[in-house]
C-alpha positions as CSV (number, residue, x, y, z in Angstrom):
1,L,54.4,-10.7,2.3
2,A,51.8,-10.0,-0.4
3,N,51.1,-6.4,-1.2
4,E,48.8,-4.5,-3.6
5,D,50.9,-5.3,-6.6
6,I,50.5,-9.1,-6.3
7,E,48.2,-10.8,-8.8
8,F,45.2,-12.8,-7.6
9,N,46.4,-16.4,-7.1
10,F,43.6,-18.2,-5.2
11,W,42.0,-19.9,-8.2
12,N,43.1,-23.4,-7.0
13,T,41.2,-23.1,-3.7
14,G,37.8,-23.5,-5.4
15,D,36.3,-20.8,-3.2
16,H,33.5,-19.2,-5.2
17,Y,33.2,-16.2,-2.8
18,I,36.8,-15.3,-3.1
19,R,36.7,-15.7,-6.9
20,S,33.6,-13.4,-7.0
21,K,35.4,-10.7,-5.1
22,Y,38.3,-10.7,-7.5
23,L,36.0,-10.7,-10.6
24,G,34.1,-7.8,-9.1
25,E,37.4,-5.9,-8.7
26,V,38.2,-6.6,-12.4
27,E,34.9,-5.1,-13.4
28,A,35.5,-2.0,-11.2
29,K,38.8,-1.4,-12.8
30,K,37.1,-1.4,-16.3
31,F,34.9,1.4,-15.1
32,C,37.9,3.2,-13.6
33,N,39.7,3.0,-17.0
34,R,36.6,4.7,-18.5
35,G,36.8,7.6,-16.1
36,L,34.8,6.6,-13.0
37,P,36.8,7.7,-9.9
38,V,37.2,4.2,-8.4
39,V,39.3,3.2,-5.4
40,I,39.6,-0.4,-4.3
41,V,40.0,-1.6,-0.7
42,N,40.8,-5.2,0.1
43,P,40.0,-6.1,3.7
44,A,41.9,-9.1,5.2
45,G,40.3,-11.4,7.8
46,V,37.8,-9.1,9.5
47,I,36.8,-9.8,13.1
48,G,35.2,-7.8,15.9
49,I,31.9,-6.7,17.3
50,R,28.3,-6.9,15.9
51,D,29.1,-10.0,13.8
52,I,25.5,-10.9,13.6
53,K,25.5,-13.7,11.0
54,P,28.4,-14.5,11.9
55,T,31.0,-14.1,9.1
56,P,33.5,-16.9,8.4
57,S,36.1,-15.1,10.4
58,G,33.8,-14.6,13.3
59,Q,32.6,-18.3,13.1
60,I,36.2,-19.3,13.7
61,I,36.2,-17.5,17.0
62,L,32.7,-19.0,17.9
63,D,33.8,-22.5,17.0
64,V,36.7,-22.2,19.5
65,L,34.5,-20.6,22.2
66,N,31.8,-23.4,21.7
67,K,34.5,-26.1,21.5
68,K,33.4,-27.1,18.0
69,M,36.8,-27.0,16.5
70,P,38.7,-30.1,17.7
71,A,41.6,-29.7,15.3
72,Y,43.4,-27.3,12.9
73,V,45.7,-27.4,9.9
74,D,48.9,-25.5,9.2
75,G,48.1,-22.1,7.9
76,G,47.9,-18.4,8.7
77,M,45.9,-15.3,8.1
78,N,46.1,-11.5,8.4
79,F,43.5,-10.3,10.9
80,V,42.0,-6.8,11.2
81,D,39.4,-5.1,13.4
82,V,36.0,-4.5,11.7
83,E,35.8,-0.9,13.1
84,D,39.2,-0.2,11.6
85,V,38.0,-1.5,8.3
86,A,34.9,0.7,8.4
87,R,37.2,3.7,9.0
88,G,39.5,2.5,6.3
89,H,36.6,2.8,3.7
90,I,36.0,6.4,4.7
91,L,39.8,7.2,4.7
92,A,40.1,5.7,1.2
93,A,37.2,7.8,-0.1
94,Q,38.8,10.9,1.4
95,K,42.6,10.4,0.8
96,C,42.9,7.9,-2.0
97,R,44.7,8.0,-5.3
98,I,42.1,7.2,-7.9
99,G,42.6,3.7,-9.4
100,E,44.7,2.5,-6.5
101,R,44.0,-0.5,-4.3
102,Y,44.7,-0.7,-0.5
103,I,44.9,-3.7,1.7
104,L,43.0,-3.1,4.9
105,G,44.7,-5.5,7.3
106,N,46.8,-5.6,10.5
107,E,48.5,-8.6,12.1
108,N,49.7,-11.8,10.4
109,L,49.1,-14.8,12.7
110,T,49.4,-18.6,12.3
111,L,46.0,-20.3,13.0
112,K,47.6,-21.9,16.0
113,D,48.7,-18.6,17.4
114,F,45.2,-17.1,16.7
115,F,43.5,-20.0,18.5
116,T,45.9,-19.6,21.4
117,L,45.1,-15.9,21.6
118,I,41.3,-16.7,21.7
119,G,42.0,-19.1,24.5
120,E,44.0,-16.6,26.5
121,V,41.2,-14.0,26.2
122,S,38.3,-16.3,26.9
123,G,39.7,-18.9,29.2
124,V,38.6,-21.7,26.8
125,Q,41.0,-24.4,25.8
126,P,42.0,-23.9,22.2
127,P,42.3,-26.8,19.8
128,R,45.6,-28.7,20.1
129,L,45.3,-31.4,17.5
130,K,47.0,-30.5,14.2
131,L,45.7,-32.5,11.2
132,P,47.8,-33.2,8.1
133,Y,46.4,-31.3,5.1
134,S,45.4,-34.5,3.3
135,A,43.5,-35.8,6.3
136,A,41.6,-32.5,6.8
137,L,40.7,-32.5,3.1
138,A,39.4,-36.0,3.3
139,V,37.2,-35.1,6.3
140,A,35.9,-32.1,4.4
141,Y,34.9,-34.3,1.4
142,M,33.0,-36.6,3.8
143,Y,31.1,-33.6,5.2
144,K,30.3,-32.4,1.7
145,F,29.0,-35.9,0.8
146,G,27.0,-36.0,4.0
147,S,25.4,-32.6,3.3
148,K,23.7,-34.0,0.2
149,I,21.9,-36.5,2.5
150,T,21.1,-34.2,5.4
151,R,20.3,-31.2,3.2
152,K,22.3,-29.0,5.6
153,P,25.4,-27.0,4.9
154,P,28.6,-29.0,5.6
155,V,30.5,-28.1,8.7
156,L,33.7,-28.2,6.7
157,T,34.3,-27.8,3.0
158,P,37.2,-28.7,0.7
159,A,37.5,-25.0,-0.3
160,G,37.6,-24.0,3.4
161,V,40.4,-26.5,4.1
162,R,42.4,-25.3,1.0
163,M,42.0,-21.7,2.2
164,A,42.9,-22.5,5.8
165,S,46.1,-24.2,4.7
166,Q,47.3,-21.0,3.0
167,Y,49.5,-18.4,4.6
168,T,47.6,-15.3,3.6
169,Y,50.0,-12.8,5.0
170,Y,50.0,-9.2,3.9
171,D,52.1,-6.0,3.9
172,V,49.6,-3.3,4.9
173,S,52.1,-0.4,5.0
174,K,50.5,1.3,1.9
175,A,47.2,1.8,3.7
176,V,48.8,2.8,6.9
177,N,51.2,5.4,5.3
178,E,48.9,6.8,2.6
179,L,45.5,6.7,4.4
180,G,46.5,6.7,8.0
181,F,44.7,3.4,8.4
182,P,44.4,2.6,12.1
183,Q,45.9,-0.6,13.7
184,T,43.9,-1.7,16.7
185,P,45.9,-4.4,18.5
186,I,44.4,-7.8,17.5
187,K,44.3,-8.9,21.1
188,T,42.0,-6.0,21.9
189,T,39.9,-6.9,18.9
190,V,39.6,-10.5,19.9
191,E,38.6,-9.4,23.4
192,K,35.8,-7.2,22.0
193,A,34.6,-9.9,19.7
194,V,34.5,-12.6,22.5
195,N,32.7,-10.3,24.8
196,W,30.1,-9.3,22.2
197,F,29.4,-12.9,21.3
198,K,29.0,-13.8,24.9
199,E,26.7,-10.8,25.7
200,N,24.5,-11.6,22.7
201,G,23.9,-15.3,23.4
202,Y,26.2,-16.9,20.7
203,V,28.3,-18.8,23.3
204,K,26.9,-21.8,25.1
205,G,26.6,-21.5,28.9
206,T,26.9,-17.7,29.0
C-alpha cells in the first residue's frame, strides 16, 4: 500500500488535474521550508452527501444509478466519506506536525466491488461487463475525437481510463493514529450518497 513517503508517480496517466494537485503540493513545501507552518492533507476518492457538481467520484455513483456505465476495467481505489475528510482538515490543523502530509482515506476496493456495493445499497444492477484495458482506451479516444465535433465534454477520456486501471490503494494509518482521523464505514457513506442523489433529483425516475 502507498503511504505518505511514496513519491508522486501518476505522470503517465496524462491527468492534468492530478498533476496540478501534485505541483501545488510542491509549491506549498517550498513555503514550508521558508518558515510557513504548512501541513498537507491528501484526500483519497471522496464520496458522500451534498455532491452538487458532482465530483468525478460522485459521478461514478450516479452513472451506476442511472445505468450509464455499461462496463468497467480492472482497477481499484481508496474511498473515504466527505464528512470525514472535512473533519480531517480540522484535525490536521489542530494536531499536525508541521511539514508533514497525511493521507485522508479509508477503504481500498476494486471497482467491481465498489459497483457491487452501490448495487446492494440502491437495488440497481451494477455493470457486469469487464473491458480489457486496450479496448476501453480505444473507446475513450473515440469519445475524445467525437467531442471535437459535438463541442461537448467526452463521456470517457483516455486519462480517465488510465486512472481507472490503476490500483490506488493507500495505508491511512498515519492519519488515523496521529490525528484521530475518523473511519465511517464505506457502505454507510454509499447509502448516504445514494439517498442524497435521489432526494435531490440526480437519479432518473426518483
